[in-house]
BAVO-779608 format. One record per residue (C-alpha): residue number from 0; residue in three letters; chain; y, x, z. Coordinates in Angstrom, 2 decimals, padded with zeros to 5 digits. Layout:
# residues N
<seq: NUM, type: Ala, mol: A, y: Y, x: X, z: Z> $
...
END
This chain:
# residues 106
<seq: 0, type: Met, mol: A, y: 029.86, x: -007.27, z: -021.41> $
<seq: 1, type: Gly, mol: A, y: 033.10, x: -005.48, z: -020.56> $
<seq: 2, type: Leu, mol: A, y: 033.34, x: -002.27, z: -018.95> $
<seq: 3, type: Phe, mol: A, y: 034.22, x: -003.52, z: -015.38> $
<seq: 4, type: Ser, mol: A, y: 031.72, x: -006.53, z: -015.64> $
<seq: 5, type: Arg, mol: A, y: 031.34, x: -008.56, z: -012.47> $
<seq: 6, type: Lys, mol: A, y: 027.73, x: -008.81, z: -012.90> $
<seq: 7, type: Lys, mol: A, y: 026.16, x: -006.54, z: -010.26> $
<seq: 8, type: Lys, mol: A, y: 023.40, x: -004.05, z: -011.41> $
<seq: 9, type: Lys, mol: A, y: 020.17, x: -004.04, z: -009.44> $
<seq: 10, type: Asp, mol: A, y: 019.46, x: -001.08, z: -006.92> $
<seq: 11, type: Gly, mol: A, y: 015.80, x: -001.40, z: -007.58> $
<seq: 12, type: Ala, mol: A, y: 015.28, x: -003.22, z: -004.31> $
<seq: 13, type: Gly, mol: A, y: 015.37, x: -006.90, z: -006.23> $
<seq: 14, type: Thr, mol: A, y: 016.36, x: -010.31, z: -004.83> $
<seq: 15, type: Arg, mol: A, y: 015.04, x: -011.28, z: -001.73> $
<seq: 16, type: Arg, mol: A, y: 013.07, x: -014.01, z: -003.39> $
<seq: 17, type: Glu, mol: A, y: 011.59, x: -010.91, z: -005.44> $
<seq: 18, type: Gln, mol: A, y: 010.87, x: -009.09, z: -002.41> $
<seq: 19, type: Lys, mol: A, y: 009.07, x: -012.12, z: -000.71> $
<seq: 20, type: Ala, mol: A, y: 006.95, x: -012.40, z: -003.78> $
<seq: 21, type: Ala, mol: A, y: 005.72, x: -008.79, z: -003.97> $
<seq: 22, type: Lys, mol: A, y: 005.00, x: -008.88, z: -000.37> $
<seq: 23, type: Ala, mol: A, y: 003.02, x: -012.02, z: -001.12> $
<seq: 24, type: Ala, mol: A, y: 001.14, x: -010.41, z: -003.89> $
<seq: 25, type: Thr, mol: A, y: 000.69, x: -007.04, z: -001.99> $
<seq: 26, type: Leu, mol: A, y: -000.83, x: -009.10, z: 001.09> $
<seq: 27, type: Glu, mol: A, y: -003.09, x: -011.28, z: -001.30> $
<seq: 28, type: His, mol: A, y: -004.55, x: -008.28, z: -003.29> $
<seq: 29, type: Phe, mol: A, y: -005.17, x: -006.18, z: 000.12> $
<seq: 30, type: Arg, mol: A, y: -007.09, x: -009.56, z: 001.60> $
<seq: 31, type: Ser, mol: A, y: -009.04, x: -009.90, z: -001.68> $
<seq: 32, type: Phe, mol: A, y: -009.91, x: -006.08, z: -001.38> $
<seq: 33, type: Val, mol: A, y: -011.19, x: -006.28, z: 002.20> $
<seq: 34, type: Ala, mol: A, y: -013.11, x: -009.74, z: 001.55> $
<seq: 35, type: Thr, mol: A, y: -014.79, x: -008.22, z: -001.42> $
<seq: 36, type: Arg, mol: A, y: -015.86, x: -004.67, z: -000.06> $
<seq: 37, type: Val, mol: A, y: -017.77, x: -003.48, z: 003.15> $
<seq: 38, type: Gly, mol: A, y: -016.44, x: -001.48, z: 005.93> $
<seq: 39, type: Val, mol: A, y: -012.73, x: -001.16, z: 004.99> $
<seq: 40, type: Glu, mol: A, y: -010.34, x: 001.13, z: 006.77> $
<seq: 41, type: Ala, mol: A, y: -006.50, x: 001.34, z: 006.25> $
<seq: 42, type: Tyr, mol: A, y: -004.65, x: 004.70, z: 005.58> $
<seq: 43, type: Phe, mol: A, y: -000.89, x: 004.88, z: 006.07> $
<seq: 44, type: Glu, mol: A, y: 000.76, x: 007.74, z: 003.74> $
<seq: 45, type: Glu, mol: A, y: 003.81, x: 008.97, z: 004.75> $
<seq: 46, type: Pro, mol: A, y: 006.87, x: 008.85, z: 002.24> $
<seq: 47, type: Thr, mol: A, y: 007.61, x: 012.13, z: 000.27> $
<seq: 48, type: Pro, mol: A, y: 010.36, x: 013.11, z: -001.88> $
<seq: 49, type: Arg, mol: A, y: 008.09, x: 011.95, z: -004.77> $
<seq: 50, type: Ala, mol: A, y: 006.44, x: 008.82, z: -003.27> $
<seq: 51, type: His, mol: A, y: 007.35, x: 005.88, z: -001.24> $
<seq: 52, type: Ala, mol: A, y: 005.34, x: 005.22, z: 001.82> $
<seq: 53, type: Ala, mol: A, y: 001.88, x: 003.45, z: 001.14> $
<seq: 54, type: Leu, mol: A, y: -001.08, x: 001.71, z: 002.70> $
<seq: 55, type: Leu, mol: A, y: -004.33, x: 002.87, z: 001.30> $
<seq: 56, type: Leu, mol: A, y: -007.61, x: 000.84, z: 002.09> $
<seq: 57, type: Val, mol: A, y: -010.64, x: 002.63, z: 001.36> $
<seq: 58, type: Ala, mol: A, y: -014.28, x: 000.95, z: 001.44> $
<seq: 59, type: Ile, mol: A, y: -017.18, x: 002.65, z: 002.80> $
<seq: 60, type: Asp, mol: A, y: -018.41, x: 003.77, z: -000.70> $
<seq: 61, type: Gly, mol: A, y: -015.13, x: 005.35, z: -001.31> $
<seq: 62, type: Glu, mol: A, y: -013.62, x: 002.67, z: -003.61> $
<seq: 63, type: Trp, mol: A, y: -009.63, x: 002.30, z: -002.87> $
<seq: 64, type: Thr, mol: A, y: -006.65, x: 000.68, z: -003.35> $
<seq: 65, type: Arg, mol: A, y: -003.11, x: 001.67, z: -002.71> $
<seq: 66, type: Arg, mol: A, y: 000.16, x: -000.39, z: -002.31> $
<seq: 67, type: Arg, mol: A, y: 003.75, x: 000.50, z: -001.30> $
<seq: 68, type: Ile, mol: A, y: 004.53, x: -000.52, z: 002.06> $
<seq: 69, type: Pro, mol: A, y: 008.08, x: -000.21, z: 003.76> $
<seq: 70, type: Asp, mol: A, y: 007.03, x: 001.71, z: 007.00> $
<seq: 71, type: Arg, mol: A, y: 004.17, x: 002.75, z: 009.37> $
<seq: 72, type: Asn, mol: A, y: 004.93, x: -000.47, z: 011.58> $
<seq: 73, type: Thr, mol: A, y: 004.48, x: -002.64, z: 008.64> $
<seq: 74, type: Ala, mol: A, y: 001.36, x: -000.90, z: 007.58> $
<seq: 75, type: Ala, mol: A, y: 000.01, x: -001.14, z: 011.26> $
<seq: 76, type: Asp, mol: A, y: 000.68, x: -004.87, z: 011.47> $
<seq: 77, type: Val, mol: A, y: -001.04, x: -005.36, z: 007.99> $
<seq: 78, type: Ala, mol: A, y: -004.05, x: -003.72, z: 009.08> $
<seq: 79, type: Ala, mol: A, y: -004.24, x: -005.77, z: 012.44> $
<seq: 80, type: Ser, mol: A, y: -003.73, x: -008.98, z: 010.58> $
<seq: 81, type: Leu, mol: A, y: -006.88, x: -007.68, z: 008.08> $
<seq: 82, type: Glu, mol: A, y: -008.70, x: -006.98, z: 011.13> $
<seq: 83, type: Ile, mol: A, y: -009.56, x: -003.61, z: 010.01> $
<seq: 84, type: Pro, mol: A, y: -009.11, x: 000.14, z: 011.57> $
<seq: 85, type: Phe, mol: A, y: -005.90, x: 002.06, z: 010.94> $
<seq: 86, type: Tyr, mol: A, y: -005.30, x: 005.76, z: 010.51> $
<seq: 87, type: Glu, mol: A, y: -002.48, x: 007.89, z: 009.50> $
<seq: 88, type: Val, mol: A, y: -003.45, x: 010.30, z: 006.83> $
<seq: 89, type: Ile, mol: A, y: -001.18, x: 013.04, z: 008.07> $
<seq: 90, type: Lys, mol: A, y: -003.29, x: 013.07, z: 011.09> $
<seq: 91, type: Thr, mol: A, y: -006.93, x: 012.41, z: 009.91> $
<seq: 92, type: Gly, mol: A, y: -006.57, x: 013.40, z: 006.05> $
<seq: 93, type: Tyr, mol: A, y: -008.22, x: 011.48, z: 003.49> $
<seq: 94, type: Pro, mol: A, y: -011.98, x: 010.10, z: 004.09> $
<seq: 95, type: Asp, mol: A, y: -014.69, x: 012.40, z: 002.51> $
<seq: 96, type: Ser, mol: A, y: -015.99, x: 009.08, z: 000.62> $
<seq: 97, type: Met, mol: A, y: -012.99, x: 008.68, z: -001.30> $
<seq: 98, type: Arg, mol: A, y: -013.08, x: 012.34, z: -002.46> $
<seq: 99, type: Arg, mol: A, y: -016.99, x: 011.63, z: -003.75> $
<seq: 100, type: Tyr, mol: A, y: -015.87, x: 008.29, z: -005.23> $
<seq: 101, type: Asn, mol: A, y: -013.03, x: 010.05, z: -007.23> $
<seq: 102, type: Ala, mol: A, y: -015.12, x: 013.03, z: -008.41> $
<seq: 103, type: Glu, mol: A, y: -018.06, x: 010.56, z: -009.66> $
<seq: 104, type: His, mol: A, y: -015.59, x: 008.03, z: -011.18> $
<seq: 105, type: Arg, mol: A, y: -013.53, x: 010.64, z: -013.35> $
END
């Protein structure tokens, strides 16, 4: 490959096809989590300099899963489509059940 190759480098965002596949995989993961757990709630985590925005799903027993998500509006839409309550971590904090679950499963 030459120094000034015409082949473009990926910027980490991927192609539209890759983005669509990642979105579908994330939604399927969330649907599966909600279908197999009781009392699931959604928590939006704001982006930080070290981490992307994310949607955190927490079951009533504290078991949780997290996936990247573009923004708050998308997170709220996902929670609405899953028919689960939606909260923002910055306003409510993390649920106590998640803290207990993490402490028990270290």
